[in-house]
DRENFIMI-749456 format. One line per 4 residues: number of its first residue (from 1); their letters; for each residue x, y, z of C-alpha. Coordinates in Angstrom, 1 decimal. Layout:
// DRENFIMI-749456
NUM	A	X Y Z; ...
END
This chain:
// DRENFIMI-749456
1	XXXX	65.8 -29.8 -139.6; 62.6 -29.4 -137.4; 61.8 -26.5 -135.3; 59.6 -25.8 -132.6
5	XXXX	58.1 -22.3 -132.4; 56.0 -21.2 -129.4; 53.4 -18.4 -129.8; 53.0 -16.0 -126.7
9	XXXX	51.0 -13.1 -126.1; 48.3 -11.3 -124.0; 44.6 -12.5 -124.2; 42.8 -11.2 -127.0
13	XXXX	46.0 -10.3 -128.9; 44.8 -12.4 -131.9; 47.0 -15.2 -130.8; 44.7 -18.0 -131.6
17	XXXX	43.6 -16.4 -134.8; 47.3 -16.4 -135.9; 47.7 -20.0 -134.6; 44.8 -21.2 -136.7
21	XXXX	45.9 -19.3 -139.7; 49.6 -21.0 -139.4; 48.4 -24.5 -138.8; 45.0 -24.9 -140.4
25	XXXX	43.3 -28.1 -139.5; 46.7 -29.7 -138.5; 46.5 -29.3 -135.0; 45.5 -31.2 -131.8
29	XXXX	44.5 -30.2 -128.3; 45.5 -31.7 -125.0; 46.5 -30.6 -121.6; 49.8 -29.7 -120.2
33	XXXX	51.2 -32.3 -118.0; 49.8 -32.1 -114.5; 47.8 -29.0 -115.3; 44.6 -28.7 -116.8
37	XXXX	45.2 -25.9 -119.2; 44.6 -26.4 -122.9; 47.7 -27.4 -124.9; 47.4 -26.6 -128.6
41	XXXX	50.1 -27.9 -131.0; 50.1 -28.0 -134.8; 52.2 -28.2 -137.9; 52.8 -25.2 -140.0
45	XXXX	50.8 -25.8 -143.2; 53.7 -24.8 -145.6; 56.4 -26.6 -143.8; 55.8 -29.9 -142.0
49	XXXX	59.1 -29.5 -140.1; 57.8 -26.5 -138.0; 55.9 -27.4 -135.2; 53.9 -24.4 -133.6
53	XXXX	52.8 -24.6 -130.0; 50.1 -22.1 -128.8; 50.9 -21.0 -125.2; 48.1 -19.9 -122.9
57	XXXX	47.4 -16.1 -123.1; 49.0 -14.3 -120.3; 49.8 -10.6 -119.2; 53.2 -11.5 -117.8
61	XXXX	55.5 -14.1 -116.7; 54.9 -13.8 -113.2; 53.5 -16.9 -111.4; 50.0 -15.7 -110.5
65	XXXX	47.8 -18.2 -112.2; 48.2 -21.7 -114.1; 48.2 -19.9 -117.5; 51.1 -17.8 -116.5
69	XXXX	53.2 -20.6 -115.0; 52.5 -22.8 -118.0; 53.5 -20.2 -120.4; 56.7 -19.1 -118.3
73	XXXX	57.8 -22.7 -117.6; 57.6 -23.7 -121.1; 59.7 -20.8 -122.5; 62.4 -20.9 -119.8
77	XXXX	62.6 -24.7 -119.2; 61.7 -26.3 -122.4; 63.5 -23.7 -124.4; 61.6 -23.6 -127.8
81	XXXX	63.7 -22.8 -130.9; 62.0 -19.5 -131.1; 59.2 -17.4 -129.8; 56.8 -15.5 -131.7
85	XXXX	55.4 -12.9 -129.4; 52.1 -11.4 -130.7; 51.5 -7.7 -129.8; 48.2 -6.1 -130.4
89	XXXX	49.4 -2.8 -132.1; 46.1 -1.1 -131.0; 47.1 -1.6 -127.1; 50.9 -1.6 -127.7
93	XXXX	51.9 0.0 -124.4; 50.2 -2.9 -122.3; 51.2 -5.7 -124.7; 55.0 -4.4 -124.6
97	XXXX	55.1 -5.5 -120.9; 55.0 -9.2 -121.6; 57.3 -8.6 -124.8; 60.1 -7.1 -122.4
101	XXXX	59.8 -10.1 -119.9; 59.9 -12.6 -122.9; 63.1 -10.8 -124.2; 64.7 -11.1 -120.5
105	XXXX	64.5 -15.0 -120.6; 67.0 -14.9 -123.7; 65.1 -16.9 -126.0; 65.3 -16.1 -129.8
109	XXXX	62.3 -14.1 -130.3; 60.3 -12.6 -133.2; 57.7 -9.8 -132.6; 54.4 -10.2 -134.7
113	XXXX	52.8 -6.6 -134.6; 49.2 -7.7 -135.0; 46.1 -5.6 -135.9; 47.8 -3.3 -138.0
117	XXXX	44.6 -2.5 -139.8; 43.2 -1.2 -136.7; 46.2 0.8 -136.0; 45.7 2.5 -139.3
121	XXXX	41.9 2.9 -138.9; 42.6 4.9 -136.0; 45.1 7.1 -137.9; 48.1 5.9 -135.8
125	XXXX	51.3 4.5 -137.2; 54.0 2.1 -135.7; 57.7 2.2 -137.0; 58.3 -1.4 -136.9
129	XXXX	62.0 -1.0 -138.1; 62.6 1.4 -135.3; 61.1 -0.8 -132.9; 63.2 -3.7 -134.1
133	XXXX	66.2 -1.5 -133.7; 65.5 -0.6 -130.1; 64.5 -4.1 -129.0; 67.3 -5.9 -131.2
137	XXXX	64.8 -8.5 -132.7; 62.7 -8.6 -135.7; 59.3 -6.8 -135.6; 57.1 -7.9 -138.4
141	XXXX	53.7 -6.2 -138.9; 50.7 -8.6 -139.7; 47.1 -8.9 -139.9; 46.3 -12.3 -138.6
145	XXXX	42.8 -12.5 -139.3; 43.3 -11.8 -143.0; 46.8 -13.7 -143.1; 48.7 -10.5 -144.2
149	XXXX	52.5 -10.5 -143.4; 52.4 -14.2 -142.1; 54.9 -15.7 -144.9; 57.4 -12.9 -143.7
153	XXXX	56.8 -13.5 -140.0; 57.4 -17.3 -140.5; 60.5 -16.5 -142.6; 61.8 -14.2 -139.8
157	XXXX	61.0 -17.1 -137.2; 62.8 -19.6 -139.1; 65.8 -17.5 -139.5; 65.8 -16.8 -135.9
161	XXXX	65.3 -20.4 -134.8; 68.1 -21.6 -137.1; 70.5 -18.9 -135.9; 69.6 -19.4 -132.2
165	XXXX	70.9 -15.9 -131.3; 69.6 -14.8 -128.0; 68.2 -11.2 -127.9; 70.7 -8.5 -126.5
169	XXXX	70.3 -7.2 -123.1; 68.0 -4.4 -122.8; 69.1 -1.2 -120.7; 65.9 -1.0 -118.5
173	XXXX	67.1 -1.1 -114.9; 69.0 1.5 -113.1; 72.4 1.0 -111.5; 71.2 -0.1 -108.0
177	XXXX	68.8 -2.9 -109.5; 71.7 -4.0 -111.9; 74.2 -4.3 -109.1; 71.6 -6.4 -107.2
181	XXXX	71.1 -8.6 -110.3; 74.9 -9.3 -110.5; 75.2 -10.0 -106.8; 72.2 -12.5 -107.1
185	XXXX	73.9 -14.1 -110.1; 77.0 -14.9 -108.1; 75.0 -17.2 -105.9; 73.6 -19.1 -109.1
189	XXXX	75.6 -21.9 -110.8; 73.4 -23.6 -113.1; 72.3 -22.5 -116.6; 73.5 -20.0 -119.2
193	XXXX	74.3 -16.3 -118.6; 70.8 -15.6 -119.9; 69.1 -18.1 -117.6; 71.1 -17.0 -114.4
197	XXXX	70.1 -13.3 -115.3; 66.6 -14.0 -115.7; 66.4 -16.2 -112.5; 68.2 -13.4 -110.5
201	XXXX	65.4 -10.8 -111.8; 62.7 -13.2 -110.6; 64.3 -13.6 -107.3; 64.4 -10.0 -106.8
205	XXXX	60.7 -9.7 -107.6; 60.2 -12.3 -105.0; 59.2 -15.3 -107.1; 58.4 -18.0 -104.3
209	XXXX	58.5 -20.9 -106.9; 62.2 -20.4 -107.9; 63.0 -19.5 -104.3; 61.7 -22.5 -103.0
213	XXXX	63.9 -24.5 -105.8; 67.2 -23.2 -104.2; 69.3 -24.8 -101.6; 68.2 -23.3 -98.1
217	XXXX	71.7 -21.7 -97.6; 71.4 -20.0 -101.0; 68.1 -18.9 -100.6; 68.9 -17.2 -97.1
221	XXXX	71.7 -15.2 -98.6; 69.6 -14.1 -101.7; 66.6 -13.1 -99.3; 69.2 -10.8 -97.6
225	XXXX	70.1 -9.1 -100.9; 66.3 -8.7 -101.5; 65.7 -7.1 -98.2; 68.5 -4.7 -98.8
229	XXXX	67.0 -3.8 -102.2; 63.5 -3.3 -100.5; 65.0 -0.7 -98.3; 66.2 1.2 -101.3
233	XXXX	63.0 0.7 -103.2; 60.5 1.9 -100.5; 59.7 -1.7 -99.5; 58.9 -3.1 -102.8
237	XXXX	61.5 -4.1 -105.1; 58.9 -6.1 -107.5; 57.0 -2.6 -107.9; 60.2 -0.8 -108.7
241	XXXX	61.2 -3.4 -111.4; 57.8 -3.2 -112.9; 58.0 0.7 -112.9; 61.4 0.6 -114.7
245	XXXX	59.8 -1.8 -117.3; 56.9 0.6 -117.9; 59.3 3.5 -118.0; 61.2 1.9 -120.7
249	XXXX	58.3 0.9 -122.7; 57.0 4.4 -122.5; 60.2 5.6 -124.1; 60.0 2.9 -126.8
253	XXXX	56.4 4.0 -127.7; 57.5 7.7 -127.9; 60.1 6.9 -130.3; 58.3 4.3 -132.5
257	XXXX	54.7 5.1 -132.4; 52.9 8.1 -133.6; 49.2 8.6 -132.5; 46.6 10.9 -134.3
261	XXXX	44.8 11.6 -131.0; 46.9 12.3 -127.7; 43.7 11.9 -125.5; 41.2 9.2 -125.4
265	XXXX	39.1 8.6 -128.6; 35.8 7.1 -128.3; 35.8 3.9 -130.6; 33.3 1.7 -132.2
269	XXXX	33.4 -0.6 -129.3; 33.1 2.1 -126.9; 29.8 3.2 -128.6; 28.6 -0.5 -128.8
273	XXXX	29.2 -1.0 -125.2; 27.2 1.9 -124.1; 24.2 -0.3 -125.4; 25.5 -4.0 -124.8
277	XXXX	26.8 -3.5 -121.3; 24.0 -1.0 -120.3; 22.7 -1.7 -116.7; 19.1 -1.8 -118.0
281	XXXX	19.5 -3.1 -121.6; 22.3 -5.7 -121.3; 20.4 -8.6 -119.9; 17.3 -8.2 -122.3
285	XXXX	19.7 -7.9 -125.3; 21.5 -11.1 -124.3; 18.2 -13.1 -124.0; 17.2 -12.0 -127.4
289	XXXX	20.7 -12.7 -128.8; 20.4 -16.3 -127.3; 16.8 -16.7 -128.6; 17.9 -15.7 -132.2
293	XXXX	20.7 -18.2 -131.8; 18.3 -21.0 -130.8; 15.8 -20.0 -133.6; 18.6 -20.0 -136.3
297	XXXX	19.3 -23.7 -135.1; 15.9 -25.3 -134.3; 13.2 -23.3 -135.8; 10.5 -24.6 -138.5
301	XXXX	9.8 -21.2 -139.5; 12.9 -19.4 -139.6; 12.8 -15.6 -139.8; 9.0 -16.0 -139.2
305	XXXX	8.6 -17.3 -142.6; 6.2 -20.4 -142.7; 7.8 -23.5 -144.2; 11.3 -22.0 -144.1
309	XXXX	13.3 -24.2 -141.8; 16.3 -22.9 -140.0; 19.8 -23.9 -141.4; 20.1 -26.5 -138.8
313	XXXX	16.7 -28.0 -139.3; 17.3 -28.1 -142.9; 20.9 -29.7 -142.8; 19.5 -32.2 -140.0
317	XXXX	16.6 -33.2 -142.8; 19.2 -33.9 -145.4; 21.4 -36.1 -142.9; 18.3 -38.0 -141.8
321	XXXX	17.3 -38.7 -145.3; 20.9 -39.9 -146.1; 21.1 -42.0 -143.2; 17.6 -43.7 -143.8
325	XXXX	18.8 -44.6 -147.2; 22.0 -46.1 -145.9; 20.0 -48.0 -143.4; 17.8 -49.4 -146.2
329	XXXX	20.8 -50.3 -148.2; 22.6 -52.2 -145.5; 19.3 -54.0 -144.7; 18.7 -54.9 -148.2
333	XXXX	22.3 -56.1 -148.6; 22.2 -58.3 -145.5; 18.8 -59.6 -146.5; 20.3 -60.7 -149.9
337	XXXX	23.3 -62.4 -148.3; 20.9 -64.4 -146.0; 21.8 -62.8 -142.7; 20.0 -64.5 -139.6
341	XXXX	17.3 -62.6 -137.9; 19.5 -61.9 -134.8; 22.4 -60.5 -136.9; 19.8 -58.4 -138.9
345	XXXX	18.3 -57.1 -135.7; 21.6 -56.2 -134.2; 23.1 -54.1 -137.2; 19.7 -52.5 -137.7
349	XXXX	19.4 -51.6 -134.1; 22.8 -50.3 -133.8; 22.1 -48.2 -137.1; 19.0 -46.8 -135.3
353	XXXX	20.7 -45.8 -132.2; 23.7 -44.2 -133.8; 21.4 -42.7 -136.4; 19.3 -41.1 -133.8
357	XXXX	22.4 -39.2 -132.7; 24.0 -38.7 -136.0; 20.7 -36.8 -137.1; 21.4 -34.2 -134.7
361	XXXX	25.0 -33.6 -135.6; 24.0 -30.7 -138.0; 22.0 -28.9 -135.1; 25.0 -29.2 -133.0
365	XXXX	27.1 -27.9 -135.8; 25.1 -24.8 -136.5; 24.8 -24.0 -132.7; 28.5 -24.1 -132.2
369	XXXX	29.1 -22.1 -135.2; 26.8 -19.3 -134.0; 28.3 -19.6 -130.5; 32.0 -19.5 -131.9
373	XXXX	31.0 -16.3 -133.9; 29.8 -14.6 -130.8; 32.9 -15.5 -128.9; 35.3 -14.5 -131.6
377	XXXX	33.4 -11.1 -132.0; 34.2 -10.1 -128.4; 30.4 -10.1 -127.4; 30.8 -12.9 -124.9
381	XXXX	33.4 -11.2 -122.9; 30.7 -8.5 -122.4; 28.2 -11.2 -121.2; 30.7 -12.2 -118.6
385	XXXX	31.3 -8.5 -117.5; 27.5 -8.0 -117.3; 27.1 -11.3 -115.4; 29.4 -10.1 -112.7
389	XXXX	27.0 -7.8 -111.3; 24.4 -10.5 -110.9; 26.7 -13.3 -109.9; 28.1 -11.2 -107.0
393	XXXX	24.8 -10.9 -105.6; 24.7 -14.8 -105.3; 28.2 -15.2 -104.0; 30.2 -15.6 -107.2
397	XXXX	32.2 -13.4 -109.3; 31.8 -12.9 -113.2; 34.8 -15.0 -113.4; 32.7 -18.1 -112.8
401	XXXX	30.4 -17.4 -115.8; 33.4 -18.3 -118.1; 33.3 -21.9 -117.2; 29.6 -21.9 -117.2
405	XXXX	29.7 -20.5 -120.7; 32.1 -23.2 -121.7; 29.5 -25.7 -120.4; 27.2 -25.1 -123.3
409	XXXX	29.8 -26.8 -125.3; 31.0 -29.6 -123.1; 31.1 -30.0 -119.3; 34.7 -31.6 -119.3
413	XXXX	36.7 -28.5 -120.5; 34.3 -26.1 -118.5; 35.0 -27.9 -115.4; 38.8 -27.8 -116.1
417	XXXX	38.5 -24.1 -116.8; 37.4 -23.7 -113.1; 41.0 -24.3 -112.2; 41.8 -20.4 -113.1
421	XXXX	39.3 -19.3 -110.2; 41.3 -17.5 -107.5; 39.7 -19.1 -104.3; 38.7 -22.5 -103.1
425	XXXX	35.1 -21.8 -102.6; 34.5 -20.2 -105.9; 36.1 -23.3 -107.6; 33.8 -25.9 -105.6
429	XXXX	30.7 -23.9 -106.2; 31.5 -23.4 -109.9; 32.3 -27.1 -110.4; 29.1 -28.1 -108.6
433	XXXX	26.9 -25.9 -110.9; 28.6 -26.1 -114.2; 27.0 -29.4 -115.2; 23.6 -27.7 -115.0
437	XXXX	24.6 -25.9 -118.2; 23.2 -27.7 -121.2; 26.0 -29.2 -123.0; 25.9 -30.1 -126.8
441	XXXX	25.3 -33.8 -125.9; 21.9 -32.8 -124.1; 20.7 -31.2 -127.1; 19.4 -34.2 -129.0
445	XXXX	17.4 -35.0 -125.9; 15.3 -31.7 -126.1; 14.8 -32.0 -129.8; 13.7 -35.6 -129.7
449	XXXX	10.7 -34.4 -127.5; 10.2 -31.0 -129.2; 9.5 -32.6 -132.5; 7.5 -35.6 -131.2
453	XXXX	5.3 -34.2 -128.4; 5.6 -30.5 -129.3; 5.1 -30.6 -133.1; 2.5 -28.1 -132.9
457	XXXX	4.4 -25.6 -130.3; 7.1 -23.2 -130.7; 10.1 -25.8 -130.7; 12.6 -22.9 -130.4
461	XXXX	10.9 -21.5 -127.2; 10.9 -25.1 -125.6; 14.7 -25.6 -126.4; 15.5 -22.1 -125.2
465	XXXX	13.4 -22.6 -122.1; 15.2 -25.7 -121.0; 18.6 -23.8 -121.5; 17.3 -21.0 -119.3
469	XXXX	16.1 -23.4 -116.6; 19.7 -24.6 -116.2; 21.2 -21.1 -116.0; 18.4 -20.2 -113.5
473	XXXX	19.0 -23.2 -111.4; 22.7 -22.7 -111.6; 22.3 -19.1 -110.1; 20.0 -20.1 -107.3
477	XXXX	22.3 -23.0 -106.4; 25.4 -20.8 -106.3; 23.3 -18.5 -103.7; 22.5 -21.6 -101.7
481	XXXX	25.8 -23.2 -101.8; 27.4 -20.0 -101.0; 25.7 -20.0 -97.6; 26.7 -23.7 -97.0
485	XXXX	30.1 -23.8 -98.1; 32.5 -21.9 -96.1; 35.6 -20.0 -97.5; 37.1 -16.7 -98.7
489	XXXX	35.0 -13.7 -99.8; 34.0 -13.4 -103.6; 37.2 -12.5 -105.3; 37.6 -9.4 -107.7
493	XXXX	37.0 -9.9 -111.3; 39.1 -8.1 -113.6; 39.2 -8.9 -117.4; 40.0 -7.2 -120.6
497	XXXX	37.0 -6.3 -123.0; 38.6 -7.0 -126.3; 37.6 -4.6 -129.3; 34.5 -5.9 -131.3
501	XXXX	35.5 -7.5 -134.6; 34.0 -9.3 -137.4; 35.2 -13.0 -137.0; 36.8 -14.7 -140.1
505	XXXX	34.8 -17.6 -141.5; 37.9 -19.8 -141.1; 38.4 -19.0 -137.6; 34.7 -19.7 -136.7
509	XXXX	34.8 -23.0 -138.7; 38.1 -24.2 -136.8; 36.5 -23.3 -133.5; 33.1 -25.1 -134.2
513	XXXX	34.8 -28.1 -135.6; 36.8 -28.3 -132.4; 33.8 -28.6 -130.3; 31.6 -30.8 -132.7
517	XXXX	34.6 -33.3 -133.3; 34.2 -34.7 -130.0; 30.3 -35.2 -130.4; 30.9 -37.0 -133.7
521	XXXX	33.6 -39.2 -132.3; 31.5 -40.3 -129.4; 28.6 -41.1 -132.0; 31.0 -43.4 -133.7
525	XXXX	32.7 -45.0 -130.6; 30.8 -44.9 -127.4; 27.6 -44.7 -128.7; 28.1 -47.6 -130.9
529	XXXX	29.3 -49.6 -128.1; 26.4 -48.6 -125.9; 24.0 -49.5 -128.7; 25.5 -53.1 -129.1
533	XXXX	25.4 -53.6 -125.2; 21.8 -52.2 -125.1; 20.7 -54.5 -127.9; 22.1 -57.7 -126.0
537	XXXX	20.7 -56.7 -122.8; 17.2 -56.0 -124.5; 16.9 -59.2 -126.4; 18.4 -61.8 -124.0
541	XXXX	17.7 -63.1 -120.5; 19.0 -66.2 -118.7; 16.9 -68.5 -121.0; 18.6 -67.0 -124.1
545	XXXX	17.0 -64.8 -126.8; 13.5 -63.4 -125.7; 10.9 -60.4 -126.1; 12.1 -57.1 -125.0
549	XXXX	9.6 -57.1 -122.1; 11.2 -60.1 -120.6; 14.9 -59.1 -121.2; 17.8 -58.2 -118.7
553	XXXX	17.2 -54.6 -119.5; 13.5 -54.6 -118.8; 14.2 -56.4 -115.4; 16.8 -53.6 -114.5
557	XXXX	14.5 -50.7 -115.7; 11.6 -52.2 -113.8; 13.3 -52.0 -110.6; 14.6 -48.5 -111.2
561	XXXX	11.5 -47.0 -112.6; 9.8 -46.8 -109.1; 12.1 -43.9 -108.3; 10.7 -41.8 -111.1
565	XXXX	6.9 -42.7 -110.8; 6.4 -39.4 -109.0; 8.1 -37.6 -112.0; 5.7 -38.8 -114.4
569	XXXX	7.9 -41.2 -116.3; 7.8 -44.4 -114.4; 8.3 -46.6 -117.7; 11.3 -49.1 -117.6
573	XXXX	12.6 -47.9 -121.0; 12.6 -44.2 -119.6; 14.4 -45.3 -116.6; 17.0 -47.2 -118.6
577	XXXX	17.7 -44.0 -120.7; 18.5 -41.9 -117.6; 21.2 -44.5 -116.6; 22.6 -45.1 -120.3
581	XXXX	22.7 -41.2 -120.3; 25.3 -41.2 -117.7; 27.8 -43.0 -120.2; 27.1 -40.0 -122.6
585	XXXX	24.1 -37.8 -122.7; 23.4 -38.6 -126.4; 23.0 -42.3 -125.4; 19.4 -41.5 -124.2
589	XXXX	18.5 -40.6 -127.8; 20.2 -43.8 -129.0; 18.5 -45.8 -126.3; 15.1 -44.6 -127.3
593	XXXX	15.9 -45.2 -131.0; 16.4 -48.9 -129.9; 13.8 -49.4 -127.3; 10.9 -47.1 -128.6
597	XXXX	11.5 -48.2 -132.3; 12.8 -45.8 -134.9; 13.0 -42.5 -133.0; 15.6 -41.4 -135.8
601	XXXX	13.1 -42.0 -138.6; 10.9 -39.0 -137.6; 12.7 -36.9 -135.0; 14.8 -34.7 -137.3
605	XXXX	12.0 -34.0 -140.1; 9.6 -32.4 -137.9; 6.9 -35.2 -137.7; 3.7 -34.4 -139.5
609	XXXX	1.8 -37.6 -138.7; 1.2 -36.2 -135.0; 1.1 -38.9 -132.4; 0.8 -41.7 -135.0
613	XXXX	4.5 -41.2 -135.7; 5.8 -42.4 -132.5; 2.9 -44.2 -130.7; 5.3 -45.8 -128.1
617	XXXX	7.1 -42.7 -126.9; 3.8 -40.7 -126.9; 2.1 -43.5 -125.0; 4.8 -43.3 -122.1
621	XXXX	5.3 -39.5 -122.0; 2.6 -36.8 -121.4; 3.8 -33.3 -122.2; 4.3 -32.5 -118.5
625	XXXX	6.3 -35.9 -118.1; 8.5 -34.9 -121.0; 9.3 -31.4 -119.5; 10.2 -33.2 -116.2
629	XXXX	12.4 -35.8 -118.1; 14.3 -33.1 -120.1; 14.7 -31.2 -116.9; 15.9 -34.3 -114.9
633	XXXX	18.6 -35.2 -117.5; 19.6 -31.4 -117.8; 20.4 -31.4 -114.1; 21.4 -34.8 -112.7
637	XXXX	24.7 -36.3 -112.4; 26.7 -35.6 -115.8; 28.4 -38.2 -117.9; 31.1 -40.2 -116.4
641	XXXX	33.9 -38.2 -118.3; 32.6 -35.0 -116.6; 32.4 -36.9 -113.2; 36.2 -37.8 -113.8
645	XXXX	36.9 -34.2 -114.3; 35.2 -33.2 -111.1; 37.2 -35.6 -109.2; 40.5 -34.5 -110.7
649	XXXX	39.5 -30.7 -110.0; 38.0 -31.3 -106.6; 40.9 -33.5 -105.5; 38.9 -35.9 -103.5
653	XXXX	36.0 -38.3 -103.6; 34.4 -36.7 -100.6; 33.7 -33.4 -102.5; 32.9 -35.2 -105.8
657	XXXX	30.1 -37.3 -104.0; 28.9 -34.2 -102.6; 28.7 -32.5 -106.0; 26.9 -35.6 -107.4
661	XXXX	24.6 -35.9 -104.5; 23.6 -32.3 -104.8; 23.0 -32.6 -108.5; 20.9 -35.7 -108.3
665	XXXX	18.9 -34.0 -105.4; 18.2 -30.8 -107.3; 17.4 -32.7 -110.6; 14.9 -34.7 -108.6
669	XXXX	13.2 -31.8 -107.0; 13.1 -29.5 -109.9; 11.7 -32.3 -112.1; 9.0 -33.0 -109.6
673	XXXX	8.0 -29.3 -109.4; 8.0 -28.9 -113.3; 5.8 -32.1 -113.5; 3.4 -30.9 -111.0
677	XXXX	3.2 -27.2 -112.6; 3.1 -28.3 -116.2; 0.4 -30.9 -115.1; -1.9 -28.1 -114.5
681	XX	-1.7 -27.1 -117.9; -1.3 -30.0 -120.0
END
């Protein structure tokens, strides 16, 4: 018999770590129907009959954000066979508020008391048996990051799911509130006893979503009950209910938790935060951390040791060599089979195009591994907190930095994440500037130029500089757009800073693979399809097969190139690259691999032959033009998938076209300025 078990918990409680430990690689990520919030599902690796669903992190089941609505609606409407409520044992008082609300739904529940190692390190203790006795549901101590206690947790979850026994009713509220709950329940006819009780509590809390779902006459009668309760609760029944829950939680903690210190004890995280979130030191430290990250990915002299390539460059060299051997093998095989010239040209051209992108896959993997490590360690949450001080001066809150940070991976989920911003103005501005972040698909473009035109320069500094240009332009754009777009004042930014933790290797690998997988899939599908189309357009015209300079593609490029002459790259091949980049940014490298002839042969293994390695590309691009080209593709209209995400989130083509127009204009102006400035030095 199959079961569905939902994981619910506060942000940073270890829910994602637990999900990864339970499902391993047997998971897939999508979106909830009609809501652009990540939906993760997977199969329990020790029992294929158990489906595990990771609900969005939420502090309560009140309808204040998209995440809370998704989590609540799934638990209440879809009714999973069981809920595993993950509680951070080190912050038990705050976490138990969601626990109490989950138990109020009447869904069979198991509590996973996580981070017990941290509890013990502090000298505290949690009596899980006592807690289970009070709450009436199993409470299992676990350490998700090490896998300790997970087998017992899943055994209890399966028992609860099989028995389908609803939690007992908790004695939380006083007589006045209980009487009001019973009175409201009298007007509700649908659902079980537990469903009607939960709905009644929500209605007393003023839940507008549920109130609007009722018949107008019923709604009016219930509102009268709520008004009577408001008069008994100093005008705020919702606050009175919340206060009763916190009082109940306080009693639970007093009975089941023993703390070694009654007052606040300075933790290791507190000590680190004095440095990493310091007003003066925070930004320089962040800049140094990011530079080290890029050095570990791109540097030819890692740790300042000559001839010691970074892990990313070393792995990329291996892939490049293997791809070259595969290309030679395919060429030899086709030649021996007597393949025609056009068939041989098509296959080898496609392999050049896909190979140009595949050669950068190790670099993308290493970059995302390091970013995932920083995210899981808790450091990136501090960066968002620090950026709030800066963003607020430019008309945005630090909350906008979270989508921007996600933009370093892929613009599509980053744009979707803007849904969580509170006011419309913040959302619009954030969506317009998020594509300025350098996604993983743009990285091959920078590396292509770094190792061909800047072989004797600090390539790490070049790539780091491009990333910083994107961030700088995003901040300045936020200031400008904040003046142009009318809307509410900047919203408050409240977030929890999780404790610093050393991420597990498994967790980091899973996070990195999730991000790299899309890059790899595009290389095998979209990029391959594009290379076939580019080969056809670059080898044919109306008369049939022809030289590249007389092809359809050359004709198209010669019309477009006029626009880019002021930017220093008025060559038809460079212009075509910009256009194919709108399909997928990696396409630019694939296009150059075909049109300039063999970019992939030399690009990854830091060319030693200088300008002779790629005479075609060095003849077209001066160093200043290369900088302008990189900047233009960093800031111009993103790929079509990202444009689609902007349209879905903006809700109208008018604002989508405004966003694209602003991005194209910004890209052109910045590239023009860069070409002019760098032309003074190169």
